[in-house]
TINUZA-500593 format. One record per residue (C-alpha): z, x, y; residue number from 0. Coordinates in pm, 1 decimal. Layout:
BEGIN
NODE        c3        c1        c2   nr
NODE         Z         X         Y  NUM
...
! end
This chain:
BEGIN
NODE        c3        c1        c2   nr
NODE   19791.8   14502.4    9645.6    0
NODE   20141.8   14396.5    9800.7    1
NODE   20094.1   14142.4   10079.6    2
NODE   20328.0   14067.4   10366.0    3
NODE   20342.8   13908.2   10702.2    4
NODE   20046.6   13839.7   10892.7    5
NODE   19929.2   14069.8   11190.2    6
NODE   20040.9   14401.1   11062.6    7
NODE   19868.9   14728.0   11028.5    8
NODE   20084.6   15024.1   10883.8    9
NODE   20081.8   15362.5   11067.4   10
NODE   19905.5   15550.7   10768.1   11
NODE   19580.5   15732.8   10765.0   12
NODE   19258.1   15568.2   10684.4   13
NODE   19224.5   15697.3   10320.9   14
NODE   19565.2   15523.0   10249.4   15
NODE   19488.9   15188.2   10399.5   16
NODE   19647.0   14885.9   10264.9   17
NODE   19531.8   14542.0   10296.8   18
NODE   19511.5   14425.7   10678.7   19
NODE   19785.1   14195.0   10628.5   20
NODE   20043.6   14451.0   10467.7   21
NODE   20372.2   14500.5   10630.3   22
NODE   20474.4   14865.2   10609.5   23
NODE   20826.9   14820.6   10513.3   24
NODE   20772.1   14516.7   10266.3   25
NODE   20645.2   14497.0    9906.9   26
NODE   20528.7   14144.1    9904.9   27
NODE   20425.3   13827.0   10092.5   28
NODE   20735.5   13624.3   10213.9   29
NODE   20984.1   13863.0   10059.2   30
NODE   21321.5   13770.4   10210.6   31
NODE   21466.7   14113.1   10182.6   32
NODE   21288.1   14464.7   10239.2   33
NODE   21258.3   14650.1    9917.9   34
NODE   21099.4   14932.0   10003.1   35
NODE   21108.8   15162.1   10312.5   36
NODE   20846.3   15393.7   10484.2   37
NODE   20970.9   15725.1   10323.2   38
NODE   20614.5   15849.8   10273.1   39
NODE   20424.1   15723.6   10561.1   40
NODE   20226.6   15992.0   10751.3   41
NODE   20082.4   15978.3   11108.7   42
NODE   19833.1   16233.7   11182.9   43
NODE   19990.1   16494.4   10947.1   44
NODE   20352.5   16402.2   11070.6   45
NODE   20581.3   16298.2   10781.8   46
NODE   20850.5   16024.6   10880.8   47
NODE   21106.9   16223.4   10647.2   48
NODE   21355.3   16021.9   10435.3   49
NODE   21707.2   16049.4   10560.1   50
NODE   22025.4   15853.2   10520.0   51
NODE   21858.5   15614.4   10783.0   52
NODE   21629.5   15478.5   10506.0   53
NODE   21908.0   15348.1   10292.3   54
NODE   22015.8   15152.3   10598.3   55
NODE   21681.2   14947.1   10595.7   56
NODE   21749.0   14817.3   10243.1   57
NODE   21856.3   14436.0   10218.8   58
NODE   21753.2   14358.6   10595.3   59
NODE   21511.4   14092.0   10681.5   60
NODE   21151.9   14190.6   10761.5   61
NODE   21210.8   14169.0   11140.6   62
NODE   21525.9   14373.1   11126.6   63
NODE   21356.5   14616.7   10915.7   64
NODE   21064.2   14647.7   11145.1   65
NODE   21281.2   14709.1   11458.9   66
NODE   21475.0   14979.2   11273.6   67
NODE   21148.9   15131.7   11174.2   68
NODE   21020.6   15138.6   11518.4   69
NODE   21353.6   15309.2   11635.0   70
NODE   21346.4   15566.2   11362.2   71
NODE   20968.0   15622.2   11409.4   72
NODE   21026.3   15691.9   11788.7   73
NODE   21296.8   15927.9   11733.8   74
NODE   21098.6   16130.8   11464.2   75
NODE   20779.5   16125.2   11658.3   76
NODE   20919.1   16228.9   11992.2   77
NODE   20811.5   15911.8   12165.7   78
NODE   20918.1   15893.8   12523.8   79
NODE   20723.6   15609.7   12669.7   80
NODE   20627.6   15268.6   12503.7   81
NODE   20325.9   15041.2   12645.8   82
NODE   20385.2   14693.6   12602.1   83
NODE   20067.2   14498.6   12600.5   84
NODE   19975.7   14138.1   12622.5   85
NODE   19662.5   13952.6   12760.8   86
NODE   19615.7   13673.5   13034.4   87
NODE   19421.7   13356.3   12934.9   88
NODE   19082.6   13546.8   13013.9   89
NODE   19169.2   13805.2   12741.4   90
NODE   19223.1   14081.9   13010.5   91
NODE   19468.3   14351.1   12900.9   92
NODE   19803.8   14347.2   13080.3   93
NODE   20090.6   14556.4   13033.4   94
NODE   20384.0   14788.6   13147.0   95
NODE   20564.9   15095.0   13029.0   96
NODE   20949.5   15140.1   12933.4   97
NODE   21112.1   15446.3   12832.5   98
NODE   21264.9   15533.8   12509.1   99
NODE   21616.5   15467.4   12650.9  100
NODE   21529.2   15120.7   12713.6  101
NODE   21345.1   15056.5   12365.3  102
NODE   21635.5   14925.1   12148.1  103
NODE   21730.1   14647.7   12426.7  104
NODE   21389.7   14535.5   12484.4  105
NODE   21334.5   14483.6   12086.0  106
NODE   21635.2   14255.4   12093.9  107
NODE   21594.7   14075.1   12410.8  108
NODE   21251.3   14122.8   12552.1  109
NODE   21159.7   14239.2   12917.4  110
NODE   21132.7   14002.7   13194.9  111
NODE   20801.0   13987.3   13396.4  112
NODE   20656.9   13786.4   13670.2  113
NODE   20426.9   13538.1   13522.1  114
NODE   20288.6   13406.9   13859.1  115
NODE   20094.4   13718.3   13886.9  116
NODE   19919.9   13686.5   13561.6  117
NODE   19611.7   13441.5   13525.8  118
NODE   19706.7   13128.7   13389.2  119
NODE   20067.2   13188.7   13322.6  120
NODE   20299.9   13026.4   13565.6  121
NODE   20332.7   12887.2   13917.5  122
NODE   20534.0   13093.0   14175.8  123
NODE   20820.8   12860.9   14130.8  124
NODE   20852.5   12914.7   13758.7  125
NODE   20761.5   13284.8   13757.3  126
NODE   21015.5   13442.8   13519.0  127
NODE   20885.8   13506.6   13163.3  128
NODE   20975.2   13733.2   12908.7  129
NODE   20759.0   13975.1   12705.9  130
NODE   20899.0   13981.1   12338.2  131
NODE   20767.5   14305.1   12162.3  132
NODE   20615.2   14239.9   11823.4  133
NODE   20769.3   14553.1   11622.9  134
NODE   20479.2   14517.8   11351.9  135
NODE   20230.1   14648.2   11616.9  136
NODE   20398.2   14965.8   11664.4  137
NODE   20153.6   15251.1   11687.8  138
NODE   20144.7   15598.2   11857.1  139
NODE   19844.7   15632.1   12093.8  140
NODE   19647.3   15935.8   11945.1  141
NODE   19484.4   16025.1   12292.6  142
NODE   19804.7   16091.9   12454.4  143
NODE   20021.5   16421.6   12410.1  144
NODE   20220.7   16482.5   12093.0  145
NODE   20519.6   16607.4   12306.7  146
NODE   20701.9   16317.6   12481.3  147
NODE   20439.3   16087.6   12300.1  148
NODE   20324.0   15746.4   12394.0  149
NODE   20342.2   15438.5   12176.3  150
NODE   20250.1   15077.9   12223.3  151
NODE   20338.0   14733.8   12123.4  152
NODE   20189.9   14386.5   12152.6  153
NODE   20407.9   14131.8   12296.1  154
NODE   20471.1   13752.5   12256.2  155
NODE   20527.8   13575.5   12580.3  156
NODE   20820.0   13350.1   12586.4  157
NODE   20974.7   13112.6   12857.4  158
NODE   21316.6   13194.3   13012.4  159
NODE   21476.6   12987.2   12716.8  160
NODE   21332.1   13185.9   12439.5  161
NODE   21075.0   12940.8   12327.8  162
NODE   20710.2   13062.8   12287.2  163
NODE   20490.2   13000.0   12600.3  164
NODE   20204.9   12745.6   12538.9  165
NODE   19940.7   12941.7   12760.5  166
NODE   20014.8   13287.6   12562.9  167
NODE   19693.1   13348.8   12387.3  168
NODE   19867.7   13523.2   12101.0  169
NODE   20066.9   13215.3   12068.9  170
NODE   19776.1   12979.6   12091.0  171
NODE   19599.4   13151.9   11802.5  172
NODE   19923.6   13182.1   11591.6  173
NODE   19966.6   12796.1   11631.9  174
NODE   19598.1   12736.1   11488.5  175
NODE   19638.5   13007.1   11208.5  176
NODE   19961.7   12815.7   11106.8  177
NODE   19760.5   12477.0   11103.4  178
NODE   19523.7   12633.4   10883.0  179
NODE   19776.6   12797.9   10665.9  180
NODE   19935.1   12446.7   10637.9  181
NODE   19621.2   12322.2   10472.0  182
NODE   19615.0   12598.6   10242.1  183
NODE   19373.3   12819.2   10414.4  184
NODE   19342.6   13181.7   10535.3  185
NODE   19104.9   13284.9   10816.6  186
NODE   18951.6   13624.4   10838.8  187
NODE   18714.6   13772.1   11101.9  188
NODE   18509.5   14104.9   11095.6  189
NODE   18358.4   14188.5   11433.4  190
NODE   18049.3   14401.5   11529.4  191
NODE   18102.0   14526.9   11878.2  192
NODE   17834.2   14670.4   12105.4  193
NODE   17896.4   14878.5   12422.0  194
NODE   17695.1   15137.3   12637.1  195
NODE   17803.6   15489.6   12722.1  196
NODE   17696.4   15556.3   13078.1  197
NODE   17715.9   15868.9   13311.3  198
NODE   17938.5   15721.3   13530.9  199
NODE   18093.4   15354.3   13661.9  200
NODE   17870.4   15355.0   13975.8  201
NODE   17521.5   15389.5   13783.8  202
NODE   17348.4   15247.7   13474.8  203
NODE   17218.9   15593.9   13351.8  204
NODE   17281.1   15605.7   12978.9  205
NODE   17390.0   15931.8   12819.2  206
NODE   17153.1   15937.9   12545.6  207
NODE   16800.3   15804.9   12491.2  208
NODE   16845.8   15720.3   12119.6  209
NODE   16719.5   15390.6   11952.7  210
NODE   16824.0   15184.8   11669.1  211
NODE   16973.6   15365.1   11381.6  212
NODE   16871.9   15699.6   11531.1  213
NODE   17051.0   15997.6   11384.7  214
NODE   16976.2   16213.3   11661.8  215
NODE   17249.4   16434.8   11809.3  216
NODE   17104.2   16460.0   12148.9  217
NODE   17319.3   16348.0   12426.7  218
NODE   17695.4   16286.9   12430.3  219
NODE   17678.7   15937.3   12265.8  220
NODE   17724.2   16019.4   11870.1  221
NODE   17988.0   16263.8   11937.1  222
NODE   18181.6   16021.2   12138.4  223
NODE   18145.6   15752.9   11889.5  224
NODE   18272.2   15985.9   11612.7  225
NODE   18573.8   16086.3   11821.4  226
NODE   18622.7   15707.0   11883.6  227
NODE   18620.3   15631.4   11481.5  228
NODE   18873.9   15906.5   11414.0  229
NODE   19098.0   15776.3   11697.3  230
NODE   19068.6   15407.2   11561.2  231
NODE   19166.1   15520.5   11196.7  232
NODE   19456.7   15715.5   11346.4  233
NODE   19566.8   15388.8   11505.3  234
NODE   19546.5   15244.0   11131.3  235
NODE   19227.2   15032.4   11243.2  236
NODE   18982.5   15047.8   10939.3  237
NODE   18619.2   15109.1   11036.8  238
NODE   18348.4   14986.7   10824.7  239
NODE   18059.3   15177.4   10968.7  240
NODE   17911.9   15272.7   11302.4  241
NODE   17560.1   15346.7   11432.9  242
NODE   17333.8   15369.7   11736.7  243
NODE   17215.0   15047.0   11862.4  244
NODE   16856.7   14938.4   12011.4  245
NODE   16906.3   15028.1   12373.0  246
NODE   16960.8   15390.5   12525.2  247
NODE   17315.6   15471.4   12518.0  248
NODE   17401.7   15166.0   12325.9  249
NODE   17637.0   15207.3   12040.1  250
NODE   17814.0   14979.7   11776.0  251
NODE   18133.7   15036.4   11568.0  252
NODE   18182.0   14771.2   11316.6  253
NODE   18561.1   14694.4   11192.7  254
NODE   18662.7   14566.0   10837.9  255
NODE   18768.3   14225.2   10821.3  256
NODE   19139.8   14124.2   10886.5  257
NODE   19351.2   13820.1   10964.8  258
NODE   19261.1   13659.2   11282.4  259
NODE   19592.8   13750.6   11463.2  260
NODE   19563.6   14131.0   11343.4  261
NODE   19196.8   14124.2   11438.9  262
NODE   19274.2   13988.4   11802.0  263
NODE   19500.7   14280.4   11841.4  264
NODE   19267.3   14502.9   11719.3  265
NODE   18970.1   14401.5   11938.8  266
NODE   19176.7   14466.0   12231.9  267
NODE   19290.4   14800.2   12118.7  268
NODE   18943.2   14890.9   12030.7  269
NODE   18824.2   14841.1   12385.6  270
NODE   19107.7   15071.0   12500.8  271
NODE   19034.9   15351.6   12260.2  272
NODE   18661.2   15328.7   12316.6  273
NODE   18722.9   15353.5   12712.8  274
NODE   19001.0   15623.2   12698.8  275
NODE   18787.8   15856.2   12464.6  276
NODE   18476.1   15824.7   12687.8  277
NODE   18698.3   15883.2   13006.8  278
NODE   18838.1   16208.4   12862.3  279
NODE   18476.3   16347.3   12847.9  280
NODE   18389.5   16223.4   13212.6  281
NODE   18175.9   15931.3   13058.6  282
NODE   18210.3   15558.3   13139.0  283
NODE   18188.9   15305.2   12848.0  284
NODE   18089.0   14945.5   12940.2  285
NODE   18117.4   14628.3   12739.3  286
NODE   17922.9   14430.0   12999.7  287
NODE   17685.0   14206.3   12824.8  288
NODE   17381.4   14335.9   13011.3  289
NODE   17417.8   14617.0   13236.9  290
NODE   17050.2   14734.9   13236.2  291
NODE   16746.7   14520.2   13308.1  292
NODE   16489.7   14523.8   13061.9  293
NODE   16702.1   14671.4   12772.2  294
NODE   16893.2   14493.6   12507.4  295
NODE   17233.3   14355.4   12583.8  296
NODE   17561.2   14395.1   12406.7  297
NODE   17738.3   14147.5   12195.0  298
NODE   18003.4   14085.5   11956.2  299
NODE   17884.1   13943.5   11656.0  300
NODE   18180.7   13794.8   11447.7  301
NODE   18170.9   13725.1   11067.3  302
NODE   18414.1   13463.2   11005.3  303
NODE   18540.5   13376.4   10664.9  304
NODE   18791.9   13093.7   10519.3  305
NODE   18985.7   13151.2   10204.7  306
NODE   19167.5   12902.2   10007.1  307
NODE   19388.5   13115.4    9752.8  308
NODE   19157.1   13344.6    9620.6  309
NODE   18870.0   13137.9    9649.0  310
NODE   18592.4   13137.8    9909.8  311
NODE   18617.8   12814.8   10106.4  312
NODE   18264.0   12807.8   10214.8  313
NODE   18097.3   12830.5    9863.3  314
NODE   18001.0   12537.4    9640.7  315
NODE   17804.1   12662.0    9341.2  316
NODE   17656.9   12281.1    9280.6  317
NODE   17527.7   12256.4    9658.9  318
NODE   17159.7   12318.8    9721.8  319
NODE   17245.2   12563.9    9962.6  320
NODE   17582.6   12680.4    9813.2  321
NODE   17759.6   12561.8   10111.9  322
NODE   18090.8   12355.8   10045.0  323
NODE   18190.2   12048.2   10258.1  324
NODE   18448.5   12262.0   10419.5  325
NODE   18174.7   12505.8   10506.5  326
NODE   17972.4   12235.2   10663.6  327
NODE   18245.7   12097.6   10865.2  328
NODE   18343.3   12454.9   10982.4  329
NODE   17968.1   12496.3   11124.4  330
NODE   17992.9   12157.7   11268.7  331
NODE   18300.1   12255.8   11463.7  332
NODE   18145.0   12567.7   11588.6  333
NODE   17848.8   12404.3   11719.5  334
NODE   18020.6   12103.9   11873.5  335
! end
């Protein structure tokens, strides 16, 4: 399967998922020119039709092609608003919206934000920062109307001189991924995210009385989970499986593994989707660790893997536990 730059999820339906690190406009990893364009990509039954614009994308760098694809996609899909997302150092989602008229300039130059109002970003005397959209994270939000549609992109936070901000969580992760890459490693994450469906935000009354792996349709939980999975897949987020958890009203949706940066973006998006779908049905979705006394709490179990080339860096056939020296060092680093 073709590979491309890190942190990319193409706008294609689940049955056509590519690798989690595949770029929708590139054929291969590190290719200096775009050799194929998104002529056959669909979004929820909408085709981005081939046009004279597709020939313009030939021989562009991946960044230039990604920006051009965003502009063309926005026009084809009647996008009016674009939400620009980032997180503070606590992982809390922040963001603001621009209109389609501002999109091209913001893609080129970014948008100025007041960093002093964001936890961990800047002091009041050095407040100006730049939110630079990452065009490879462009996605339509499926729960919003198709007319005057809404899309989103994640942003990298830059200082006024254009250098990456050291306190930007996305930049911190990218730096560490690069450190691993320099040593020949690729780092992948597959999380299992648990949460509760409650009747409202002021109580801890679950919407169903199901238990672990129950298949009952009683209560709103299973239908909400189904709709959430469908919305995640419309966003190009591959779902491995989902099920009812141990506690009443507690559910889990497990995601297929992706490279760490793509998964970080995905987890933030996942939380938004779960809450948005629940809210549309008058239900409150909570990611609190333990909202109900005497019941199992929620967690995010992460499956971590390290690859060196095509090999599992944790495996050693000759070791008694089949655990390599890299695997032992990895565990020691987590425990420390």
